[in-house]
C-alpha beads as a LAMMPS data file, in Angstrom:
LAMMPS data file: protein, C-alpha beads

173 atoms
172 bonds

1 atom types
1 bond types

-500.0 500.0 xlo xhi
-500.0 500.0 ylo yhi
-500.0 500.0 zlo zhi

Masses

1 110.0

Atoms # bond

1 1 1 -69.560 -59.470 55.351
2 1 1 -71.329 -59.783 52.422
3 1 1 -69.324 -61.158 49.305
4 1 1 -71.850 -60.102 46.611
5 1 1 -70.989 -56.500 47.053
6 1 1 -67.480 -55.773 45.753
7 1 1 -66.868 -52.332 46.929
8 1 1 -70.298 -51.285 48.270
9 1 1 -72.018 -50.205 45.115
10 1 1 -75.551 -49.280 45.975
11 1 1 -78.025 -46.913 44.797
12 1 1 -77.115 -44.045 47.034
13 1 1 -73.598 -44.305 45.983
14 1 1 -74.341 -44.280 42.395
15 1 1 -76.675 -41.328 42.823
16 1 1 -74.035 -39.573 44.713
17 1 1 -71.412 -40.058 42.206
18 1 1 -73.885 -38.888 39.388
19 1 1 -74.562 -35.723 41.211
20 1 1 -70.863 -35.088 41.859
21 1 1 -70.227 -35.449 38.006
22 1 1 -73.117 -33.120 37.267
23 1 1 -71.526 -30.575 39.673
24 1 1 -67.948 -30.987 38.493
25 1 1 -69.280 -30.440 34.919
26 1 1 -71.255 -27.428 35.902
27 1 1 -68.164 -26.003 37.634
28 1 1 -66.137 -26.549 34.616
29 1 1 -68.840 -24.851 32.520
30 1 1 -68.749 -21.963 34.976
31 1 1 -65.111 -21.771 35.259
32 1 1 -64.882 -22.066 31.411
33 1 1 -67.344 -19.137 30.902
34 1 1 -65.773 -16.770 33.435
35 1 1 -62.200 -17.554 32.522
36 1 1 -62.550 -18.294 28.707
37 1 1 -61.856 -14.649 27.858
38 1 1 -59.029 -14.290 29.918
39 1 1 -57.646 -17.616 28.381
40 1 1 -58.365 -16.442 24.852
41 1 1 -56.723 -13.092 25.551
42 1 1 -53.650 -14.999 27.103
43 1 1 -53.451 -17.280 23.954
44 1 1 -53.858 -14.286 21.323
45 1 1 -51.262 -12.314 23.262
46 1 1 -49.014 -15.267 23.146
47 1 1 -49.667 -15.716 19.428
48 1 1 -48.930 -12.043 18.824
49 1 1 -45.661 -12.322 20.766
50 1 1 -44.649 -15.368 18.896
51 1 1 -45.677 -13.870 15.439
52 1 1 -43.759 -10.498 16.232
53 1 1 -40.886 -12.617 17.325
54 1 1 -40.906 -14.695 14.140
55 1 1 -41.416 -11.459 12.085
56 1 1 -38.146 -9.722 13.970
57 1 1 -36.244 -13.033 13.311
58 1 1 -37.119 -12.877 9.543
59 1 1 -36.174 -9.225 9.381
60 1 1 -32.974 -9.842 11.203
61 1 1 -32.087 -12.664 8.934
62 1 1 -32.807 -10.416 5.778
63 1 1 -30.454 -7.677 7.543
64 1 1 -27.826 -10.267 8.004
65 1 1 -27.903 -11.555 4.557
66 1 1 -27.615 -8.068 3.225
67 1 1 -24.687 -7.284 5.593
68 1 1 -23.124 -10.621 4.412
69 1 1 -23.447 -9.643 0.877
70 1 1 -22.024 -6.020 1.518
71 1 1 -19.147 -7.531 3.332
72 1 1 -18.430 -10.000 0.605
73 1 1 -18.624 -7.237 -1.969
74 1 1 -16.278 -4.943 0.212
75 1 1 -13.798 -7.894 0.403
76 1 1 -13.816 -8.089 -3.403
77 1 1 -13.168 -4.463 -3.583
78 1 1 -10.495 -4.517 -0.914
79 1 1 -8.506 -6.885 -3.093
80 1 1 -8.922 -4.539 -6.027
81 1 1 -7.982 -1.374 -4.046
82 1 1 -5.041 -3.293 -2.668
83 1 1 -3.921 -4.152 -6.193
84 1 1 -4.544 -0.531 -7.315
85 1 1 -2.607 0.825 -4.541
86 1 1 0.322 -1.514 -5.238
87 1 1 0.160 -0.441 -9.024
88 1 1 0.144 3.128 -8.036
89 1 1 3.199 2.693 -5.726
90 1 1 5.040 0.745 -8.418
91 1 1 4.395 3.541 -10.850
92 1 1 5.597 6.051 -8.313
93 1 1 8.549 4.046 -7.547
94 1 1 9.582 3.772 -11.202
95 1 1 8.924 7.497 -11.733
96 1 1 11.183 8.324 -8.921
97 1 1 13.731 5.822 -10.147
98 1 1 13.653 7.636 -13.523
99 1 1 14.040 11.009 -11.815
100 1 1 16.903 9.827 -9.752
101 1 1 18.607 8.184 -12.875
102 1 1 18.049 11.606 -14.756
103 1 1 19.606 13.523 -11.778
104 1 1 22.540 11.233 -11.662
105 1 1 23.241 11.581 -15.536
106 1 1 22.932 15.382 -15.173
107 1 1 25.413 15.443 -12.343
108 1 1 27.749 13.034 -14.437
109 1 1 27.408 15.336 -17.163
110 1 1 28.138 18.384 -15.090
111 1 1 31.253 16.747 -13.545
112 1 1 32.334 15.532 -17.002
113 1 1 32.152 19.087 -18.229
114 1 1 33.853 20.609 -15.290
115 1 1 36.757 17.913 -15.847
116 1 1 36.856 18.862 -19.547
117 1 1 37.083 22.504 -18.396
118 1 1 39.869 21.691 -16.097
119 1 1 41.629 19.621 -18.661
120 1 1 41.464 22.452 -21.164
121 1 1 42.781 25.010 -18.616
122 1 1 45.638 22.587 -17.798
123 1 1 46.555 22.428 -21.460
124 1 1 46.464 26.132 -21.800
125 1 1 48.504 26.610 -18.656
126 1 1 50.813 23.843 -20.169
127 1 1 51.079 25.622 -23.332
128 1 1 51.832 28.890 -21.668
129 1 1 54.678 27.074 -19.769
130 1 1 56.017 25.863 -23.029
131 1 1 55.816 29.218 -24.537
132 1 1 57.476 30.861 -21.656
133 1 1 60.071 28.140 -21.721
134 1 1 60.510 28.835 -25.534
135 1 1 60.815 32.511 -25.039
136 1 1 63.628 32.245 -22.298
137 1 1 65.516 29.757 -24.577
138 1 1 65.022 31.919 -27.460
139 1 1 66.544 34.847 -25.354
140 1 1 69.230 32.554 -24.259
141 1 1 69.974 31.696 -27.891
142 1 1 69.783 35.353 -29.000
143 1 1 72.305 36.179 -26.288
144 1 1 74.695 33.394 -27.277
145 1 1 74.298 34.707 -30.994
146 1 1 75.030 38.232 -30.073
147 1 1 77.942 37.584 -27.742
148 1 1 79.481 34.866 -30.126
149 1 1 78.788 36.761 -33.228
150 1 1 78.844 33.619 -35.101
151 1 1 77.770 32.815 -38.547
152 1 1 74.642 31.329 -39.833
153 1 1 75.755 27.813 -39.837
154 1 1 76.425 27.960 -36.029
155 1 1 73.190 29.846 -35.479
156 1 1 71.245 27.047 -37.451
157 1 1 73.060 24.162 -35.340
158 1 1 72.028 26.154 -32.232
159 1 1 68.390 26.294 -33.190
160 1 1 68.446 22.511 -34.131
161 1 1 70.020 21.910 -30.733
162 1 1 67.413 24.012 -28.776
163 1 1 64.614 22.194 -30.667
164 1 1 66.095 18.962 -29.601
165 1 1 66.262 20.062 -25.976
166 1 1 62.364 21.069 -25.908
167 1 1 61.337 18.349 -28.304
168 1 1 59.815 18.504 -31.696
169 1 1 56.443 17.228 -30.518
170 1 1 55.992 20.128 -28.036
171 1 1 57.122 22.583 -30.671
172 1 1 54.565 21.168 -33.311
173 1 1 51.714 21.108 -31.014

Bonds

1 1 1 2
2 1 2 3
3 1 3 4
4 1 4 5
5 1 5 6
6 1 6 7
7 1 7 8
8 1 8 9
9 1 9 10
10 1 10 11
11 1 11 12
12 1 12 13
13 1 13 14
14 1 14 15
15 1 15 16
16 1 16 17
17 1 17 18
18 1 18 19
19 1 19 20
20 1 20 21
21 1 21 22
22 1 22 23
23 1 23 24
24 1 24 25
25 1 25 26
26 1 26 27
27 1 27 28
28 1 28 29
29 1 29 30
30 1 30 31
31 1 31 32
32 1 32 33
33 1 33 34
34 1 34 35
35 1 35 36
36 1 36 37
37 1 37 38
38 1 38 39
39 1 39 40
40 1 40 41
41 1 41 42
42 1 42 43
43 1 43 44
44 1 44 45
45 1 45 46
46 1 46 47
47 1 47 48
48 1 48 49
49 1 49 50
50 1 50 51
51 1 51 52
52 1 52 53
53 1 53 54
54 1 54 55
55 1 55 56
56 1 56 57
57 1 57 58
58 1 58 59
59 1 59 60
60 1 60 61
61 1 61 62
62 1 62 63
63 1 63 64
64 1 64 65
65 1 65 66
66 1 66 67
67 1 67 68
68 1 68 69
69 1 69 70
70 1 70 71
71 1 71 72
72 1 72 73
73 1 73 74
74 1 74 75
75 1 75 76
76 1 76 77
77 1 77 78
78 1 78 79
79 1 79 80
80 1 80 81
81 1 81 82
82 1 82 83
83 1 83 84
84 1 84 85
85 1 85 86
86 1 86 87
87 1 87 88
88 1 88 89
89 1 89 90
90 1 90 91
91 1 91 92
92 1 92 93
93 1 93 94
94 1 94 95
95 1 95 96
96 1 96 97
97 1 97 98
98 1 98 99
99 1 99 100
100 1 100 101
101 1 101 102
102 1 102 103
103 1 103 104
104 1 104 105
105 1 105 106
106 1 106 107
107 1 107 108
108 1 108 109
109 1 109 110
110 1 110 111
111 1 111 112
112 1 112 113
113 1 113 114
114 1 114 115
115 1 115 116
116 1 116 117
117 1 117 118
118 1 118 119
119 1 119 120
120 1 120 121
121 1 121 122
122 1 122 123
123 1 123 124
124 1 124 125
125 1 125 126
126 1 126 127
127 1 127 128
128 1 128 129
129 1 129 130
130 1 130 131
131 1 131 132
132 1 132 133
133 1 133 134
134 1 134 135
135 1 135 136
136 1 136 137
137 1 137 138
138 1 138 139
139 1 139 140
140 1 140 141
141 1 141 142
142 1 142 143
143 1 143 144
144 1 144 145
145 1 145 146
146 1 146 147
147 1 147 148
148 1 148 149
149 1 149 150
150 1 150 151
151 1 151 152
152 1 152 153
153 1 153 154
154 1 154 155
155 1 155 156
156 1 156 157
157 1 157 158
158 1 158 159
159 1 159 160
160 1 160 161
161 1 161 162
162 1 162 163
163 1 163 164
164 1 164 165
165 1 165 166
166 1 166 167
167 1 167 168
168 1 168 169
169 1 169 170
170 1 170 171
171 1 171 172
172 1 172 173
C-alpha cells in the first residue's frame, strides 16, 4: 500500500471527473433549454394567479369597507328611525288621549243635561202635585164655607189655617 496516494488521485481519475463535470454541465444546458419554456410558463401562470388573487382580495377588501360603511350608516339611521317611530307613537297616544278626554267630557255633559232635565221634570211634577193638593184643599175649604155659612173672619182664619198646613214656602214658590 502506497502512503503517498491519499484516495487514488491519478491522471485517469482526474480526466474522468473532468469529463463527467462537462457532461453534467451539457445535460443541465440541454435540460434547461428544453424545459425553460415550460418553467417560464409555469412561473408566469403562477405569477398571474397570485396577481389575480391579490386583485380579488383588494376588491373584496374594498367591498367589505363599503359594506361596513353602509351598515354603520344604517345603524345610525335605525336609531333615528326608532326615535321617529317613538315620537309618532307618543303623538298618536296624546291625540288618542285627547279624543278620549273629549268624549268623556261630552258624555259627562250629556249625563248632566239629562239629570237637569229629570230634575226639571221632577220639579214640574212636584209643582203639579202641590197645585192638585191646593185645589183639593181649596175645594174642601169651599165646601166648609158653603156648609157652615160663616162670616169673613172665619173664612180668613180658615185660609190662614190651610196655608199653615201646606206651608208658606210651598205656596210662595
